[in-house]
Each structure stands twice: as C-alpha cells, then as structure tokens.
C-alpha positions as CSV (number, residue, x, y, z in Angstrom):
1,X,-5.7,-60.1,119.6
2,X,-6.5,-58.1,116.5
3,X,-9.4,-55.7,116.2
4,X,-12.2,-56.3,113.8
5,X,-12.0,-54.2,110.6
6,X,-14.5,-51.3,110.8
7,X,-16.8,-51.3,107.8
8,X,-16.7,-47.9,105.9
9,X,-20.0,-48.5,104.0
10,X,-22.1,-51.2,105.7
11,X,-25.1,-52.3,103.7
12,X,-27.7,-52.0,106.6
13,X,-26.0,-49.9,109.4
14,X,-29.3,-49.4,111.2
15,X,-29.4,-53.1,112.2
16,X,-26.2,-53.0,114.2
17,X,-25.0,-51.2,117.3
18,X,-21.6,-49.6,116.5
19,X,-20.7,-48.7,120.1
20,X,-18.0,-51.3,120.6
21,X,-16.3,-54.1,118.6
22,X,-19.0,-56.6,119.3
23,X,-21.3,-55.2,116.6
24,X,-24.4,-56.5,118.3
25,X,-27.8,-56.6,116.7
26,X,-29.7,-53.4,117.5
27,X,-32.4,-55.4,119.4
28,X,-29.9,-57.6,121.3
29,X,-27.1,-55.5,122.7
30,X,-24.8,-57.4,125.0
31,X,-22.2,-54.8,126.0
32,X,-24.4,-52.7,128.3
33,X,-24.0,-49.7,126.0
34,X,-27.3,-48.3,127.2
35,X,-30.8,-48.4,125.9
36,X,-30.0,-46.9,122.5
37,X,-27.7,-48.2,119.9
38,X,-24.7,-46.2,118.7
39,X,-25.2,-45.1,115.1
40,X,-22.6,-45.7,112.4
41,X,-20.8,-42.6,111.2
42,X,-22.4,-42.9,107.8
43,X,-25.8,-42.5,109.5
44,X,-24.7,-39.4,111.3
45,X,-22.5,-37.6,108.7
46,X,-23.5,-39.1,105.4
47,X,-21.9,-41.6,103.0
48,X,-18.7,-39.5,102.5
49,X,-17.9,-39.4,106.2
50,X,-14.5,-41.2,105.8
51,X,-13.3,-38.6,103.3
52,X,-14.0,-35.6,105.5
53,X,-11.0,-33.5,106.7
54,X,-11.0,-30.6,109.0
55,X,-10.8,-27.2,107.3
56,X,-7.3,-25.7,107.0
57,X,-6.9,-22.4,108.8
58,X,-5.6,-19.6,106.7
59,X,-2.3,-18.1,107.9
60,X,-2.9,-14.8,109.5
61,X,-0.1,-12.3,110.1
62,X,-0.1,-10.9,113.7
63,X,-1.3,-7.4,114.1
64,X,1.5,-4.8,114.1
65,X,2.8,-3.9,117.5
66,X,2.0,-0.3,118.6
67,X,5.7,0.5,118.9
68,X,6.2,-0.5,115.2
69,X,4.1,2.3,113.9
70,X,6.0,5.3,112.6
71,X,4.8,8.6,113.9
72,X,5.3,11.3,111.5
C-alpha cells in the first residue's frame, strides 16, 4: 500500500483536515481526529514552509581549561 502524495501548495487548504492520510472535508472528519481539523503546514508557517531549514549552529571553541593558563 502506498501513501498519498502530500500536497506542498494546496489551492484551498482550509477546506481539508490534514491530520491523517484520509484528507477529509473539514466539516465531515471520519478519522476521529477530534473536534478541530488539523491545519496544513502552509497555513501555520506560510507558503515557503517546505523550504525552511533549521539554523546552522556556529562552531564554538571550548573555553580554555584553567590548567592551560600560563601564570607569569
């Protein structure tokens, strides 16, 4: 069994519940997902939601060990 392809930019995402792969109409949810429909990521994060990547952490050098300090 193959999964349905998830639409990246649906035309009217507010009409569908995106909580499972049934993609029920918002007013006729069959999966028991609850009383509210699950929003599409584009509704939550904007139209560029699929291009988002987590920020890259900058490399930090560890602080010098106290025994490495020269006393002079």
